N, C-alpha and C positions, 0 to 999 in steps of 0.2 A: 251177079250184078250188085247185090247188096254189099258184098265185100269190097268191090271196087269203089263204090260210092263212099264207103266209110273211110277207105284209105285216102281218097282224094280230099274228102272233107277234113281229115286230120292233117294232111299236108298243107292245105291252104292256111288254116289258122296258125300253124307252126311258122310258116313263112311270115305272116303278118306280125306275130308276136316277136319273131326274131328281128324284124326291122324296127319295131317300136322301141324295145329296150335299148337297142344299139344307138338310136338317135337320142333317146333320153339320157343314156349314160354319157354320150359324147357331149351333150349340152351341160350335164351336171359336172362331169369330171374336167374336161378341157374347155369345153363349150365356148359359146359366143359371148357370154357375160364377162369373162375375164379380160379378153382384149378390149371390150368397151370400157372397163374400169381403168385399164392401162391408158387408153386414149384420154379419158377424163383427167387422170393424174398428170398426163403430159401437158394437157391444155392448161391446167392449174399451175403446173410448174413453169410453163412458158409465161403465163400471166404474171406470176410472182417475179420471174426473172426480169421482165420488162419494167415492172414497177421499181424493182431494186436498182436496175440500171439507170432509170430516170432519176431516182433519188441520188445515186452516186454522181451522176452528171451535174446535178444542181449543187451538191456538196463540193465537188471538185471546182466548179466555177467560183463558188464563194471563197474557197480556200485560195484560189489563184488571185482573187482580188485582195484578200487579206495579205497574201505574201507580197503583192506589189506595193501595198501601202506600208507594210512593215519594213520592206527593203528600203524605201525612201526614208522612213523614220529611223531605222537602225543605222543607215549610212551617216546620218547627222546626229545620232543620239548623243555622242560625246561632245558635240559642239554647241548645242542649243542651250539657251538660258531661259528659264521659265519664271513667270511672276503673275500675280493676280492683281487687277486694279478694279476699284469701285468708285462710282459717282452716282448720286441720287439712287435710283432703283436699278442701275445698270451694273452688270458684273462682266469683266473681261478677263479671259485667260490668254496670256501673251507668251509667245515663244519667239526668240530672236536667234538667228543662225549667222555665225560669222562667215562672211563671203565678200571678198574684195571686189568681185565682179557683179555685185547686186545692183539692181535698178529699181525704179518705182513700180515696175510690173511685178516685182518679187514681194511686194507688200500686200498681203492678202487679209481680208476681213470677212469672216464667214464664207470662205471659198471664193470670194469676189475680189477683184482688184480694188485698191484703195480709192482710186478716182471714180470708180463705178459705185462703190458703196457710199462714199461721202463726196458728192459732186461739187459742193461749195469749197472754194479755195480757203476760206477762213477756217473751216473745220479741218482741212488737210494740214494747214500750217500749225494749227493748235495741236494736232495729234503728233506731228513730226518734230515739235519743238525740242523734246529731249535729245533727239539725234543731232539737231542743228546746234544746240547749245554746247554739246560736247564735241562738236566737229567730227562726228562719226557717220554722218549721213552718206549713204552709198556703200557702206562696208558691212551692212547687215541685211539679211532677209528676215521677214516677219510673217508670222501667221497668228491671227487673233480670232477667238471665238467670243462673241458678245451676245448677251441675253438681257432683255428687259430695258425699259426706259426709252428715251427718244434719241435723236441724233446727237445732240450736244452732250447728253449724259454718257452715251456710248463712246463718243470721241474722247472725252476727258477720262473715262475709265481706262481706255486703251493707253492714253498718254501716261497715266500713273503706272500701268503695268510695264510700259516700255522703260520708264525711269527706274523702276525697281529691278528690272532685268539687267539694265546697264550697270547698276551698282553691283549685281552679282558677277557680271563680267569683269568689272574693274572697280574696286572700292575707292579709287581716287576720284571717281565721278560723283561720289556722294555729296561732298561739300558744295561744289558748284550747282548741282541740281537742287540741293536743299536751299541754297541762297535764293534761287529763283522760285521757290515754292512748289517745285514739281514732285517733292517726296512726301508731302503731307496730303492725307486723305481729306477731301472737302466734305465735311459732315452735314452740310446744309441740305435739307430736303423740304419738299412741299408740305406745308402744314395741313392737316386734315380738315375737312369741312365740318362745321358744327350744326347741330339741329337748330332750326329757326333762323339761321343766317344764310345769306346767298353763297358765301364762300367761307374761308377759314375765319375771317373777321368782318367781312362786309355784311352789314345789316341791311335789311330792306328799307327803302326810302320812307321817311315818316312824313305824313301830311297832317297839318294842324286842322284844317277844315276839309 
């Protein structure tokens, strides 16, 4: 009886020990941790892919917009004439494009139509005076970027830029434009205010009593 018990006791722990190392080895060697790591790496890779794809989409949209703008500018790159005009504290960058089918809607100032940006007729006529004086109105498209100053300063800055651009287009326009005073930069500016005075030269009212 003692021999049988010993054998059974030996067999039972052998079975238990056989199961334990098998499970531990399986966990250590092939085990469950490796597929978890693979899953984590897959999730990270998917996350990075989505971020990269989102960035690529944004970059592609920006490039598409740049191409659209560049195609417009490149198509007219050989035809436009560029000049800078200044008046008071306003600076205008003017480009004129030769186009026989141009209209007033093709005259743009800061991305807006001329009549929208300068609603008064006097400013419109003052700005378009170089075109009218050279009898070229309706034959050019214009884009102007203006910064600083008020409406009159900006209009006269664009006028000077148009006159200079027309001279680049045809040097024969220089004399008639110069005779009308459209080629000279008006250097008059507002005089600065002085300390103790109301304005540049206006003194406060003096009372005797």
